[in-house]
N, C-alpha and C positions, 0 to 999 in steps of 0.2 A: 604193181599198181595199188593194190590192197593196202599195201605197207605205207605207201605215199599217202592215200587218204588217209589212213590212219593217224598218220604224223601231222599231218595239214589239223585234223580235228582235235587234236591233244594241244597243239600251239593256240589255237583260238581259243579252246577251253580257258589255258593259262591266261589269255588277253582279258576274256571276260570277268574271270576273277579278279584280275587285278583291278579292272576298271570298276567292278561292284565294290572293292575293298577299299577303294578312293572315294565313293560316292558315300559309303558310310562312316566314314571318318567324322566329318560335321554331325552326323547323328549320333555317333557316339560319344563326342564332346559334350553334345548338348544334355544329353542321356547323363553324362556323366555329372555335370554342373546340377543337374535336377537333382541326381543322387546326393552329391554333398550338400544340397539345401535341405533338402529332405532326410537324409540321412545324418547329417553330420549332428554339431552338439546341438542340444535344444535352445531357444532362446533366451538370454538371461533373463531371469525373474526380476520384474521391479518392484521395488521396496516402496511401498504407499508412504505418502507424508501427507495427513489430512489437516487442512485449515479451516475451522470454523471461525468465518470473517465477519466483521461487525453488520457493515451494510455493503450489498456488490455495488447498489447504485450509484454510490458515491464514487466520486472519482479518486479521491486518496487510497482507497480500500481497493480499486480495482487496478490501480497503477503500481501499488504492491504487489499484488498477484501478478501481474505482469513481469514484474523485477524478480521475481520467485522464479518464475518459469523461464526468464531468459536465464539467470544463475544455473538452472539445474541443464537446461542445454547447453551451455558453454563447460559446465564441469565432466559432461559425459557419461555421468553416472547412471545406472539404470533406477532411476526415479520416478515414480509418479505422484503428481499433486492432484488430492481431490479437494475440492473446496466446497463448502455449504456452507449458505446465508444465513446468519442469524436475525438478520433484520431487525437490529435493534430493540431484541427482545430475550430476557435472561433464560424464560423457559424455551424459547426454539433454539438457544444456545447450547443447553442442555441435550435435548433432543439430536443435534447435530453433534455434537460429542460421542453421545452413545451410538449414530451411527456410524460414525467413521470409524470407531474404534471395533464397530462389528464387522468394517469390509475389511481390517488386517493391519489398519495404520499402525506404525513402527514409533513415528515420532508425530505428536499433535502441537499443531499450533493455535491458538486460541486467542481471540480480540472479543473479550466480553463486555456485552453493554450494560450490564450490571453486576456490580461488586459482591452481591448479596448470593449467586449462584455459583462464587469462585472455589469454596470448600467442595461442593458437590461436583465439579469440576474435577480437580484434582482426585478425590476420592474415585471416580470413576476411570481416570487412566491410572491409578495407582494398583488398581486389582487387575488392571491388564501389564502391568510394569511397564506401563509407555512414559516417556519423558515428555513433560508438556514446555513449550515454548509460549509465552504471554507477549501478543505482540501490542505496545503501545498502551494497554491499560495491566499490571500487576496483579498475578496470582501468587498467593503465597504457595513456596514452594516449587515455582516454576523458574526455568532461565526467561529473562526479562529483555525482549528486544525493544528499545526503547530511545527517547532524546532525551535530554537535559530539558524536563518541560519548563522549571524556573528559570534558566539561562533563555529559555525562547520567549518568555513573556518578558523577561527582562530589555531585551533586543527591541522588542516591539514597542515598551513602553519608551525607552531612551530615544527612539526616533522619533516616536509620538510626541513626547515633550520638546524635543528639538524644533518639530513641525509645528506644533502649539506656538511656542516662541515666536516663531520667523513670520506665520500667518495669521495668527488670532492674537496678536501682542494688544493688551490693554485690556481683553476680555477676561472675565472669572472663568478660570478651569472646571468646569464642572462633566465628569466622565461618567458614561454608562458603561455596566458591565455584563455582557452576557455569556451565561453558563450552562453547564450541562450538570443539575445537582446529582443525579445518579452516578455519576462519575467523578464527584468530588475530589475522592482522595487524591487523584492525579492531577486532574484539569484546575483545581485549586491551587495548584503550583503555580501554573500559567497566568492565574490572577494575582497573585501574590508577586509574581515576577515582573508582570505589568506595572502594579503601583508603586513597588521599588523602583522600578527604573523610570518611570514617570515623574517620580516627586524627585528624583535624583536633578531633572531638569526644570520642574515645575513644583517647588516645594507647597505651595498653598491650595494644590489641587484638592477638590471635594470630590469624593468617590460616592455615588450613589449605590443603595443593596444591590448584590447580585442579583440577576434576574434569570431566572430558567426557561432558555428557548431549547433545551433537550436536546442540543444539538444538530438541529434540523434547520432547514431555510426557511421552509414557510411559517414554522413556527417564532423564527427571529423575527422576521419581517412583521409579525400581530403584535408581537411583545415590543417592538421598538415603537410601533403605533401607540402602544399605550403609554410607553414611557416619555414619547414627544408630547402628549397629551398631559402627564401628569409634569412632566418639566421641560416646559419650551426652552430653557436657558442650557439643554445640554448642548456640549459642543464637539463632546470625542466619546467615541463608542469602540470599547474593546471587547472582540468576540473570540472566544477560545477554540474557535475551527472557521475557516473561510465560508463553510453554508452559512453560518449565522452570521459572519460577516456580511457576505453578500445579501442576503437576507434583510439585514438590518440598512445595507447601503440602498436597496431598492425602496425601501419607506422613505428615507431621508431625500432620495432623489425625487420621488413622487409628491413630496410636500414642497418641493423646491428650494430644500437647504443644503445643495451642493455648494461648497465653497463657506458654508457656515457651519458645518457637521462634519467631521472627519472620522472615518471608520477603518480601524485597525485589526486584521486578523492572526491567524495562525494555521501552518499547514502546507499552501503551495500546493494546493491539491492537485493540479492538472491544467489542462487548459482554458477550462472556465475561468480558474481564477486569476490567469497572466491575463487573458483578454480583459476583464474586467479593469482589472489595474491599468492597461492602456488605455482603456475608454475614458476620455476627457470629461466627460457629464457626471462619470461614476463617481461618488465620496467615498470611495474603495481607493485608500491611499498606499498602505502596505501591508504585507504579512512576512510572517519569518515560514521559509519554503522549510518545509519537514523533508522533501526529497521522497515520496513514496516509493518512486520506482527503484533509487538506489536501497532505501530501507530494505525492500523485498531482497534484495542483490546480499546484502550485508546478513541479512538472516540465514538465508541460505548458506551462505560461505563461511560465517564465524560460528554458526550454532547447527543447523542440519548437518552437513557435511561433518564437521567433528565428531557428532556424536554417532552418526551413520558408523563412524570407523573405530567407535570405542573409546573415541577420548571426552575429557571432560573439559568443555568450555566455560569461559568466564562465565559468572554467574548472571552478569549485565552487560550488556553490550549495547553500546551508544551509536546511533549515528547523527551525521554531521547537518548542521543547519546554517542555512544561509537566508539572508535579507533581501525580500524582495519588494520592489518600487515601483513607482510608475515611470522612473527613471531608466532603471533594468530589467523591467518587464519581460521587453522584446526579446532579451537574450535567453531567459528562463523559457520562453516559449519555442524559441528556435530550438533548444536542446532538446526541450519534451518532442517535438514533431519529429526529432530523429530516432526516437524510442520506438 
């Protein structure tokens, strides 16, 4: 009987061990997973790409940044994009460049509002052996992500000339030009292209001296008011970006001159540009869309990634241009909202 009792206790012990083992399997699996996560290879260190951007409050630059982020995400590469706002100021740009380099940026992207600080930017980057990509505004010695500014102006000018001949036939063509003198080196090409394109359709056009609106919507509204006071015969306005164009258009509309003055821009900066084109009350007639989201994607895919892989990309990379008008703005807006 003692033997039988011992045998029964031994069998019970085996069953308990088996049950205990089964209960432990999930715990071991969970522990194993935790061990792999904690004890496996360390997360891959991200490479910092710094972007000292012109002015983040503007849709153009914000959409460009979104395009860059999307391209980085799609690439699957361990890249971290750090962005600093230059706020349209040269000295702030220099401070941002120093800060981004101090964070360990391996590639520097810069859209500088002041050509005068270009040399200092390049010196700072060179001291750290960091390649520089200039976005939209050239820096000597940097890779250049841009558009064909002369062609962009020409596309707008040709369309404006045809519009004038159709809508303002019989009137003397008087053209106001809104620019940003601090970036005359690059933006002057847009003005030159517009003049060339417009004169190809309207040879007798009179162009007023360029007026500096500093690239800002609020400034453009004030400058346009002064221009219309001094030159009430203005019937065409060209602005070097859409912010200036929309500022000028707001003044034209406020003066009750819609239908008598037509405004043309550059940029296709985002939702506000296309909504303004779709507004039947707005004298904003057309712009050349620089497609900033695609511009950002292009910068990452054709410049940043090749540089990180040790390759030498082209010195200049161009993004495509498209004409946006009141007739096709709805399509641009639809595509924009998908992103």
